[in-house]
C-alpha positions in Angstrom: 0.0 0.0 0.0 2.9 2.4 0.8 4.2 2.1 -2.7 0.9 3.0 -4.2 0.7 6.0 -1.9 4.2 7.1 -3.2 2.9 6.8 -6.7 -0.2 8.9 -5.9 1.9 11.5 -4.2 4.1 11.7 -7.3 1.1 12.0 -9.6 -0.5 14.7 -7.5 2.6 16.8 -7.2 3.4 16.3 -10.9 -0.1 17.3 -12.1 -0.3 20.3 -9.7 3.0 21.7 -10.8 2.2 21.1 -14.5 -1.2 22.8 -14.0 0.4 25.8 -12.4 3.0 26.1 -15.2 0.4 25.6 -17.9 -2.1 28.1 -16.5 0.2 30.8 -15.1 3.0 30.9 -17.7 3.3 31.4 -21.4 5.2 28.8 -23.4 8.8 29.8 -23.4 8.5 32.1 -20.4 11.2 31.5 -17.8 11.6 32.4 -14.1 15.1 32.4 -12.6 15.5 30.4 -9.4 19.3 30.1 -9.3 21.1 32.2 -12.0 23.0 30.1 -14.5 21.8 26.9 -12.8 18.0 26.5 -12.3 15.0 28.0 -14.0 11.3 27.3 -14.2 10.7 27.4 -18.0 7.3 26.6 -19.6 7.9 24.1 -22.3 5.9 21.4 -24.1 7.1 18.1 -25.5 5.1 15.9 -27.9 7.7 13.2 -27.8 9.8 11.3 -25.2 13.0 12.3 -23.5 15.0 14.9 -25.4 12.0 15.2 -27.8 12.6 11.9 -29.6 9.6 10.2 -31.4 7.6 13.4 -31.7 3.8 12.7 -32.0 4.0 8.9 -31.6 1.2 8.9 -29.1 -0.1 5.4 -29.7 3.4 4.0 -29.1 3.6 6.0 -25.9 0.1 4.8 -24.8 1.0 1.2 -25.5 4.4 1.3 -23.8 3.0 3.1 -20.7 0.1 0.6 -20.3 2.5 -2.3 -20.5 5.0 -0.7 -18.1 2.2 0.3 -15.6 0.8 -3.3 -15.6 4.3 -4.7 -15.2 5.1 -2.3 -12.2 1.8 -3.2 -10.5 2.4 -6.9 -10.9 5.9 -6.5 -9.6 4.7 -4.4 -6.6 2.1 -7.0 -5.8 4.7 -9.8 -5.7 7.4 -7.9 -3.9 8.6 -9.4 -0.6 8.1 -7.1 2.4 11.8 -6.8 3.1 12.6 -5.2 -0.2 11.3 -1.7 0.8 13.9 0.3 -1.2 12.9 -1.6 -4.3 9.2 -1.0 -3.6 9.9 2.8 -3.2 11.7 2.7 -6.5 8.7 1.0 -8.2 6.3 3.4 -6.6 8.3 6.4 -7.9 8.4 4.8 -11.4 4.7 4.0 -11.4 3.8 7.6 -10.4 6.2 9.0 -13.0 4.8 6.8 -15.8 1.2 7.7 -14.9 2.0 11.4 -14.5 3.3 11.7 -18.1 0.6 9.4 -19.4 -2.1 11.7 -18.1 -0.5 14.6 -20.0 -0.3 12.7 -23.2 -3.9 11.5 -22.9 -5.4 14.8 -21.9 -3.1 17.5 -23.4 -1.6 15.5 -26.3 1.8 16.8 -25.0 3.8 16.7 -21.8 4.3 19.9 -19.8 7.9 20.3 -18.9 9.3 23.1 -16.7 12.4 22.2 -14.7 15.3 23.8 -16.6 18.8 23.3 -15.4 22.3 24.1 -16.6 25.2 21.8 -15.6 28.2 24.0 -16.1 27.7 25.3 -19.6 25.5 22.3 -20.6 21.8 23.3 -21.1 20.1 20.1 -19.8 16.8 19.3 -21.5 13.7 20.6 -19.7 11.9 18.0 -17.6 9.2 17.7 -14.9 8.3 16.0 -11.6 7.2 12.7 -13.3 10.5 12.5 -15.2 12.4 13.1 -12.0 10.5 10.4 -10.2 11.2 7.9 -13.1 14.9 8.7 -13.0 15.2 8.5 -9.2 13.2 5.2 -9.3 15.5 3.7 -11.9 18.6 4.9 -10.0 17.2 3.2 -6.8 16.6 0.0 -8.8 20.3 0.1 -9.9 21.4 0.8 -6.3 19.2 -2.1 -4.9 20.6 -4.4 -7.6 24.2 -3.4 -6.8 23.6 -3.9 -3.0 22.0 -7.3 -3.6 24.9 -8.4 -5.8 27.5 -7.2 -3.2 25.6 -9.0 -0.5 25.5 -12.3 -2.5 29.3 -12.0 -3.1 29.8 -11.4 0.5 27.8 -14.5 1.4 29.9 -16.7 -0.9 
């Protein structure tokens, strides 16, 4: 249940922030948070990460439905002691559904977190994207920790 609550929290925060950006800012408008590092910039994306596969909505719908079903099945079968993995799956589930809602309702994804890493202008993203990335990173961390533990037990 905790993992579904995490997913719901991600979805709510994602949709609230996207609604604020979509209703309060014009596309292309930017607000400086940290000069030369972090901005809130109203942007729309009709594709996937970095704008690839523009307008391929049926592909995104299909992939997202398969991923969401897979995540729910995995969460249902997850042993209680694998909490970090469950948190990761909850974040991924919330992120996938957050962007799915945008594609379904708006026919585009609202992005707004705009960062610079040194001089590199990182592609603009949103809360759902962040949750997905953090979830995937936690899966890698969990996998690494389990692998190290197995080697230690040998």
